[in-house]
GUDOMI-599368 format. One record per residue (C-alpha): x, y, z. Coordinates in Angstrom, 1 decimal. Layout:
BEGIN
[[X; Y; Z]]
...
//
This chain:
BEGIN
[[0.1; -0.1; 0.1]]
[[2.9; 1.9; 0.6]]
[[4.3; 1.8; -3.0]]
[[0.9; 2.3; -4.3]]
[[0.2; 5.7; -2.9]]
[[3.6; 6.9; -3.4]]
[[4.0; 5.8; -7.0]]
[[2.7; 8.1; -10.0]]
[[-0.5; 6.3; -10.8]]
[[-1.6; 6.9; -7.0]]
[[-5.3; 6.9; -8.4]]
[[-6.6; 8.7; -6.1]]
[[-5.8; 6.4; -3.1]]
[[-5.6; 8.5; 0.4]]
[[-4.9; 8.0; 4.2]]
[[-8.4; 8.2; 5.7]]
[[-9.1; 8.4; 9.9]]
[[-11.5; 7.5; 12.1]]
[[-12.5; 8.0; 15.7]]
[[-13.6; 5.2; 17.5]]
[[-17.1; 4.0; 17.6]]
[[-17.6; 5.5; 13.8]]
[[-19.3; 3.2; 11.0]]
[[-17.5; 3.7; 7.8]]
[[-18.8; 1.2; 5.6]]
[[-22.5; 0.2; 6.6]]
[[-24.7; -2.9; 5.6]]
[[-26.5; -2.7; 2.9]]
[[-25.4; 0.7; 0.6]]
[[-22.5; 0.8; -1.9]]
[[-19.2; 1.8; -0.8]]
[[-17.4; 4.1; -2.5]]
[[-13.7; 2.3; -1.5]]
[[-11.8; -0.4; -0.4]]
[[-10.2; 0.5; 2.8]]
[[-6.7; -1.6; 3.7]]
[[-5.8; -1.0; 8.0]]
[[-2.7; 0.4; 8.6]]
[[-3.6; 0.7; 12.4]]
[[-6.1; -0.2; 14.7]]
[[-9.2; -2.7; 15.4]]
[[-12.3; -3.0; 13.3]]
[[-15.6; -5.4; 14.2]]
[[-17.0; -6.0; 11.3]]
[[-21.1; -7.3; 12.2]]
[[-24.5; -8.0; 10.3]]
[[-27.4; -6.2; 11.6]]
[[-30.5; -8.9; 12.1]]
[[-33.8; -8.3; 11.2]]
[[-34.9; -8.2; 14.9]]
[[-31.8; -5.6; 15.5]]
[[-29.1; -7.7; 17.0]]
[[-26.2; -7.7; 15.8]]
[[-23.4; -10.8; 15.0]]
[[-20.0; -9.7; 15.1]]
[[-17.7; -12.2; 12.7]]
[[-14.3; -11.1; 12.6]]
[[-12.6; -8.2; 14.2]]
[[-10.0; -6.5; 11.8]]
[[-6.6; -4.9; 12.2]]
[[-3.4; -3.7; 11.1]]
[[-2.8; -5.0; 7.5]]
[[-6.3; -6.3; 6.5]]
[[-8.6; -5.7; 3.8]]
[[-12.2; -5.0; 3.9]]
[[-14.6; -4.0; 1.0]]
[[-12.8; -6.3; -1.3]]
[[-15.7; -9.0; -2.1]]
[[-18.1; -6.2; -2.7]]
[[-16.2; -4.9; -5.8]]
[[-15.0; -8.7; -6.5]]
[[-19.3; -9.5; -6.1]]
[[-20.3; -6.2; -7.7]]
[[-23.0; -6.1; -4.7]]
[[-24.2; -3.6; -1.9]]
[[-22.0; -4.3; 1.3]]
[[-22.7; -6.9; 3.4]]
[[-21.9; -5.9; 6.6]]
[[-21.4; -2.9; 9.2]]
[[-17.1; -1.7; 9.7]]
[[-16.8; -0.1; 12.5]]
[[-13.6; 1.3; 14.3]]
[[-13.4; -0.1; 18.1]]
[[-9.9; 1.9; 18.3]]
[[-9.0; 4.4; 16.4]]
[[-8.2; 3.3; 13.0]]
[[-6.1; 5.2; 9.9]]
[[-6.8; 3.6; 6.7]]
[[-5.6; 3.4; 3.1]]
[[-8.7; 4.3; 0.9]]
[[-8.7; 3.0; -2.5]]
[[-11.5; 4.0; -4.9]]
[[-13.8; 1.1; -5.9]]
[[-13.1; 1.6; -9.8]]
[[-9.3; 1.8; -9.2]]
[[-9.3; -1.1; -6.8]]
[[-10.5; -3.0; -9.3]]
[[-8.2; -2.1; -11.7]]
[[-5.6; -2.5; -9.5]]
[[-6.6; -6.9; -9.2]]
[[-6.4; -7.1; -12.9]]
[[-2.8; -5.0; -13.3]]
[[-1.1; -5.5; -10.2]]
[[-0.1; -9.1; -9.8]]
[[1.3; -8.1; -6.0]]
[[-1.7; -7.0; -5.0]]
[[-3.5; -10.4; -6.5]]
[[-1.3; -12.4; -4.9]]
[[-1.6; -10.7; -1.3]]
[[-5.3; -10.1; -1.8]]
[[-5.9; -14.1; -2.5]]
[[-3.9; -15.2; 0.9]]
[[-5.7; -12.7; 2.8]]
[[-9.2; -14.3; 1.2]]
[[-7.4; -18.1; 1.9]]
[[-6.6; -16.7; 5.8]]
[[-9.4; -15.4; 6.0]]
[[-11.9; -18.6; 5.3]]
[[-9.4; -21.1; 7.5]]
[[-9.9; -18.6; 10.5]]
[[-13.8; -18.6; 9.7]]
[[-13.7; -23.0; 9.5]]
[[-12.1; -23.1; 12.3]]
[[-14.0; -20.7; 14.9]]
[[-17.2; -22.3; 13.0]]
[[-16.1; -25.6; 14.0]]
[[-15.0; -24.5; 18.2]]
[[-18.3; -23.1; 18.2]]
[[-19.8; -25.9; 17.6]]
[[-17.6; -28.5; 19.6]]
[[-17.0; -26.6; 22.4]]
[[-18.9; -25.0; 25.4]]
[[-19.2; -21.1; 25.7]]
[[-16.1; -20.9; 27.9]]
[[-13.5; -22.0; 25.9]]
[[-14.7; -19.6; 23.1]]
[[-14.3; -17.1; 25.5]]
[[-11.0; -17.8; 26.4]]
[[-10.1; -17.4; 23.0]]
[[-11.2; -14.2; 22.9]]
[[-9.6; -12.9; 25.9]]
[[-6.3; -14.4; 24.8]]
[[-6.7; -12.6; 21.7]]
[[-7.9; -9.1; 23.9]]
[[-4.9; -10.0; 25.8]]
[[-2.6; -10.2; 22.9]]
[[-4.2; -7.2; 20.8]]
[[-3.6; -5.0; 23.9]]
[[-7.2; -4.1; 23.0]]
[[-10.3; -3.8; 25.5]]
[[-13.4; -5.3; 24.0]]
[[-16.8; -4.4; 25.5]]
[[-18.9; -6.8; 27.0]]
[[-22.0; -6.6; 24.4]]
[[-19.0; -6.8; 21.4]]
[[-17.6; -10.1; 22.9]]
[[-21.2; -11.5; 23.7]]
[[-22.0; -10.4; 19.5]]
[[-19.1; -12.4; 18.5]]
[[-19.4; -15.6; 20.7]]
[[-23.7; -15.5; 19.4]]
[[-24.6; -15.2; 23.1]]
[[-26.6; -12.6; 24.9]]
[[-25.1; -10.2; 27.4]]
[[-27.2; -12.4; 30.3]]
[[-25.3; -15.7; 29.2]]
[[-22.2; -13.6; 29.0]]
[[-22.4; -12.8; 32.6]]
[[-23.0; -15.9; 33.7]]
[[-20.2; -17.4; 31.6]]
[[-17.6; -14.9; 33.1]]
[[-19.3; -15.6; 36.5]]
[[-18.7; -19.2; 35.9]]
[[-14.7; -18.4; 35.4]]
[[-13.9; -16.5; 38.2]]
[[-15.3; -18.8; 40.3]]
[[-12.6; -20.7; 38.7]]
[[-9.6; -18.3; 39.4]]
[[-9.7; -18.3; 35.8]]
[[-10.6; -14.5; 35.1]]
[[-10.2; -11.8; 37.8]]
[[-12.5; -11.0; 39.6]]
[[-12.2; -7.0; 38.7]]
[[-12.6; -6.5; 34.6]]
[[-12.3; -8.9; 32.3]]
[[-8.4; -9.9; 32.3]]
[[-7.0; -13.9; 32.6]]
[[-5.8; -14.3; 35.8]]
[[-3.3; -16.7; 34.4]]
[[0.4; -17.1; 33.0]]
[[0.1; -17.5; 29.0]]
[[1.3; -21.0; 30.0]]
[[-1.6; -22.1; 32.4]]
[[-3.8; -20.7; 29.6]]
[[-2.4; -23.1; 27.0]]
[[-3.3; -26.1; 29.5]]
[[-6.7; -25.1; 29.8]]
[[-7.5; -24.6; 26.5]]
[[-6.2; -28.3; 26.2]]
[[-7.9; -30.1; 28.2]]
[[-11.2; -29.3; 26.1]]
[[-9.4; -30.1; 23.0]]
//
């Protein structure tokens, strides 16, 4: 992206900045840009007809959004909303379509990204089906710790496809087992102890 931005034929590629809590891609609308995140964390979610949200991805540095809509020539499948302040490369959709045909390096990276997403989706679907909610929550708390970001209870519940009430009940059970700290949503164990606990379910 730095190479493209600095090139003579930048094609309108710019850097865009968004504050926390801003929805910059809206479900059901046509986006004018494809975004590659330079810094920050976003959530990617679908709002169902009953008003409930389902978060199916958190996107961070180096990840792309809006590309599927250009490839499939459709309106936006989901909402993209910032959790932290975000800086992203904004590529006009027409320019992105041209780059897909002309830039072999970009194409290779795009295919790798899409393959990674499919793999992650399969892994997540399997553990949501095969393991208890505690397992998914612990993996999410591990991600939160590694990424040094704080997700809200609602975001975590939406990602796990459970209610906030079920989320609170699960947190209470993990606190009783001395896995999660009594204050906040922090793991109360070492990374090695967490890995051992996760292996017991696997």
